[in-house]
ZAMITI-921661 format. One line per field, with one value per residue (C-alpha): residue in one letter; x, y, z. Coordinates in steps of 0.05 Angstrom, whole numbers, plus 5000, padded with zeros to 4 digits. Example, Ala and Ser with C-alpha at 12.3 -4.5 7.8 and 13.67 -1.06 7.14 Angstrom:
% residues 2
residu: c(a/s)
X: c(5246/5273)
Y: c(4910/4979)
Z: c(5156/5143)
END
This chain:
% residues 102
residu: c(m/f/n/v/d/g/t/p/a/k/p/i/p/v/t/d/a/n/a/d/a/m/g/l/e/w/g/y/v/l/h/d/h/g/i/e/v/i/a/l/t/w/y/d/v/g/p/i/v/p/w/d/t/d/p/l/s/r/i/s/g/t/p/s/l/w/d/s/n/r/p/a/p/i/q/a/p/a/a/p/l/k/v/t/k/p/v/a/p/a/p/a/p/a/p/a/r/s/r/i/t/r)
X: c(6534/6587/6604/6606/6683/6675/6697/6653/6600/6602/6534/6509/6463/6403/6373/6321/6381/6417/6360/6344/6417/6428/6369/6334/6259/6247/6270/6264/6267/6271/6227/6217/6145/6157/6191/6170/6166/6174/6161/6213/6185/6116/6122/6168/6141/6108/6062/6090/6092/6091/6147/6097/6069/6062/6121/6075/6032/6023/6056/6041/6101/6059/6091/6028/5997/6048/6016/6028/5956/5932/5948/6007/5981/5989/5942/5946/5956/5896/5925/5959/6026/6022/6074/6092/6140/6201/6200/6247/6304/6300/6341/6410/6416/6447/6521/6534/6557/6627/6637/6696/6724/6779)
Y: c(2760/2749/2699/2720/2728/2776/2729/2724/2670/2615/2597/2528/2499/2466/2408/2354/2307/2348/2388/2333/2320/2395/2395/2452/2461/2526/2558/2631/2660/2735/2765/2838/2835/2795/2735/2664/2620/2546/2492/2443/2383/2393/2432/2452/2522/2569/2629/2700/2745/2817/2863/2912/2860/2892/2864/2860/2808/2739/2687/2615/2567/2505/2479/2446/2517/2544/2516/2557/2547/2585/2654/2657/2642/2712/2747/2822/2852/2878/2947/2966/2997/3072/3106/3175/3225/3241/3310/3356/3381/3454/3501/3517/3585/3637/3649/3709/3770/3790/3864/3897/3953/4002)
Z: c(9145/9197/9251/9324/9319/9259/9204/9142/9148/9097/9066/9084/9027/9060/9022/9038/9050/9102/9135/9187/9202/9215/9265/9226/9239/9201/9136/9117/9049/9041/8986/8966/8993/9058/9089/9070/9132/9118/9171/9145/9180/9146/9081/9024/9018/9065/9071/9064/9124/9097/9121/9150/9198/9267/9309/9370/9333/9362/9316/9323/9329/9309/9247/9219/9215/9166/9104/9040/9021/9082/9110/9160/9230/9257/9304/9307/9375/9415/9412/9347/9348/9345/9301/9321/9290/9333/9365/9330/9374/9396/9352/9379/9409/9363/9381/9423/9386/9405/9420/9391/9433/9414)
END
């Protein structure tokens, strides 16, 4: 990770003692199977949001709903995202043959 000016970012450990002072409301822990979302003002752990969650889903920002004992408060969009394969570009035309004359 990097700062806006391009310098390497220094990790800032977040603990119960400094989370309030830093003004943090949410914590995120990256896992192989998804991202754990923690409402810091309510819980110590949170539910996992799978990586394949549709990015058009409605996600609640109410901290009290992000309880690790319940599914993440995410509502799928009315119309699911359609994944289509990109169209392959047309093949390049063959180079013109040069004529050799003598």
